[in-house]
C-alpha positions, 0 to 999 in steps of 0.5 A, a space after each residue: 585417184 592420187 593427187 597427181 591424177 586429180 590435178 590433171 583432171 582439174 587442169 583439163 576441166 573446162 571453166 567458165 570465163 572470168 566474169 567482167 562484172 565480178 566484184 573481185 579484182 585480179 589481185 583478190 582472185 590471186 590472193 584467194 588462189 594463194 590461200 587455196 594453194 596453202 590450204 591444199 598443201 597443208 591438207 596433203 601434209 596432214 594425209 588428206 587426198 585432194 580430189 578436186 580444186 575449184 569444183 564447179 557445177 550448176 549450183 555453185 563452186 567448192 574450193 577444195 574437196 578432200 578425202 581423209 581417214 578419221 582414226 583419232 576420234 574413234 580410238 578414244 571411244 573404245 571402238 576397234 581401230 578402223 579407218 573411216 573415210 571422211 569427205 571434206 568440202 572446204 571453203 577457203 577465205 583468205 584475208 588481208 592483214 588486219 581484216 579478221 572477224 572472229 577468226 573468219 567465222 563471219 566470212 561464210 554467211 548462212 546463205 553461202 553455207 546453204 549454197 555450199 551444202 547444195 553444191 556438195 
């Protein structure tokens, strides 16, 4: 499935209506979407195939699911040159200027990590 196919799949997938009680403002959602777009574009430039964007299931949501080929880490270990598929589950945290904590490392709590793991 190419990225064009996955974008058609994602655009046709039904999504839950926006939660009026959500703590995210429309501007925050727009900023988050912008960040996800930038990360997806960067991943594609690096050779990753985007399989899903804003994937939803009953356990939660994952911003980007991507498929890549992991070659470099094995080339330097004396292992014959083969391509190994890598499935990545990507959580994007877009920050406003001046809103940083350890490069974003504190943005995903242990509880959020567990929820992402379960969703994946």
